[in-house]
C-alpha positions as CSV (number, residue, x, y, z in Angstrom):
1,X,33.6,16.0,-10.2
2,X,32.5,12.2,-8.9
3,X,29.2,11.5,-9.4
4,X,26.6,10.0,-6.6
5,X,25.6,6.3,-6.9
6,X,22.4,5.7,-7.5
7,X,20.3,5.0,-4.4
8,X,19.0,1.3,-3.7
9,X,16.2,0.1,-1.5
10,X,18.9,-0.2,1.2
11,X,19.3,3.6,1.2
12,X,15.8,4.1,2.3
13,X,14.1,3.5,6.2
14,X,12.0,0.4,5.9
15,X,8.5,1.3,6.4
16,X,6.3,-0.9,9.0
17,X,2.7,-1.7,8.9
18,X,0.5,0.1,10.7
19,X,-3.0,-1.6,11.6
20,X,-6.1,0.0,10.6
21,X,-9.9,-0.7,11.5
22,X,-13.0,0.7,9.8
23,X,-13.3,2.8,13.2
24,X,-10.1,4.9,12.5
25,X,-9.4,4.2,8.6
26,X,-10.6,7.3,7.2
27,X,-9.2,9.6,10.3
28,X,-5.7,8.3,9.9
29,X,-5.7,8.5,6.2
30,X,-6.7,12.3,6.2
31,X,-3.8,12.9,8.8
32,X,-1.3,11.1,6.1
33,X,0.1,13.1,3.8
34,X,2.0,12.0,0.7
35,X,1.6,8.2,-0.7
36,X,-0.1,5.4,1.5
37,X,-0.2,1.9,0.5
38,X,-3.5,0.0,2.2
39,X,-3.0,-3.8,2.1
40,X,-6.4,-5.5,2.9
41,X,-5.7,-8.9,3.9
42,X,-7.1,-11.8,6.0
43,X,-5.5,-14.0,8.9
44,X,-5.9,-17.3,6.8
45,X,-4.5,-15.7,3.5
46,X,-1.0,-17.1,2.7
47,X,-0.4,-14.8,-0.3
48,X,-1.5,-12.1,2.4
49,X,1.5,-13.0,4.7
50,X,4.0,-13.1,1.8
51,X,2.5,-9.5,0.9
52,X,3.3,-8.4,4.6
53,X,6.7,-9.9,4.0
54,X,7.5,-8.4,0.9
55,X,5.8,-4.9,0.8
56,X,8.0,-3.3,3.5
57,X,11.3,-3.6,1.8
58,X,9.9,-3.4,-2.0
59,X,8.6,-0.1,-1.8
60,X,10.6,1.5,1.1
61,X,11.5,4.7,-0.7
62,X,8.1,4.7,-3.1
63,X,5.3,5.0,-0.2
64,X,5.4,7.2,2.8
65,X,3.7,4.7,4.9
66,X,2.0,1.2,4.7
67,X,-1.2,0.4,6.2
68,X,-3.2,-3.1,7.0
69,X,-6.6,-3.6,7.2
70,X,-7.9,-7.3,8.6
71,X,-11.2,-7.5,6.3
72,X,-12.6,-10.2,8.9
73,X,-12.5,-7.6,11.2
74,X,-13.5,-4.5,9.0
75,X,-16.0,-6.2,7.0
76,X,-17.8,-2.6,6.2
77,X,-14.8,-1.5,4.8
78,X,-14.1,-4.5,2.8
79,X,-18.0,-4.3,1.3
80,X,-17.4,-0.5,0.9
81,X,-14.0,-1.1,-1.1
82,X,-15.9,-4.5,-2.8
83,X,-13.0,-6.6,-1.8
84,X,-13.4,-9.9,-2.8
85,X,-10.0,-11.5,-3.7
86,X,-7.0,-11.3,-0.8
87,X,-4.5,-9.5,-0.7
88,X,-6.2,-6.4,-2.0
89,X,-3.7,-3.3,-2.5
90,X,-5.0,0.3,-2.7
91,X,-2.9,3.4,-3.1
92,X,-3.8,6.6,-1.4
93,X,-2.5,10.0,-2.0
94,X,-2.6,12.8,0.5
95,X,-5.6,10.8,2.4
96,X,-7.4,10.3,-1.1
97,X,-7.9,7.1,-2.9
98,X,-5.7,7.3,-5.8
99,X,-5.5,3.9,-7.5
100,X,-6.0,0.0,-7.1
101,X,-2.4,-1.9,-7.2
102,X,-2.4,-5.0,-9.2
103,X,1.1,-6.7,-9.4
104,X,2.7,-9.8,-8.8
105,X,5.0,-9.4,-5.3
106,X,8.1,-9.0,-6.7
107,X,9.8,-5.6,-5.8
108,X,10.5,-4.7,-9.2
109,X,7.3,-5.0,-10.7
110,X,6.0,-3.2,-7.4
111,X,8.0,-0.4,-7.9
112,X,7.1,0.0,-11.5
113,X,3.4,-0.3,-10.9
114,X,3.0,2.1,-7.7
115,X,5.3,4.6,-9.9
116,X,3.0,4.4,-12.9
117,X,0.3,5.2,-10.5
118,X,1.7,7.8,-8.8
119,X,2.2,9.4,-12.0
120,X,-1.2,9.0,-13.5
121,X,-4.0,11.1,-12.4
122,X,-6.2,9.9,-9.7
123,X,-8.9,6.9,-10.4
124,X,-12.5,7.2,-9.5
125,X,-13.1,6.0,-6.2
126,X,-15.1,3.0,-5.6
């Protein structure tokens, strides 16, 4: 009997970012079963653009969906989540805050941090 090869990121469909605003943030997340990663970014943030390029492939198969919030357009959300540095990553599970994701933008490190966060109990929401 042969063994199955281990899956790589190429075996998963690439998740694309969906933009969120302060007006559809909670309704959209409430309708999002599974894990969702929210990227808080800004148009003048170079590291945010790198995160937008890296996250879809790096986290394919690790999160069910990716969302992006422009903090310049959604100031109330940025204040609510006390976003002072960009980019900021927050993991939601079944529409509820689960954990902050602090990791260099390297695929293997992002995967390890997300995997660990999903195993641990949810953190307290800000």
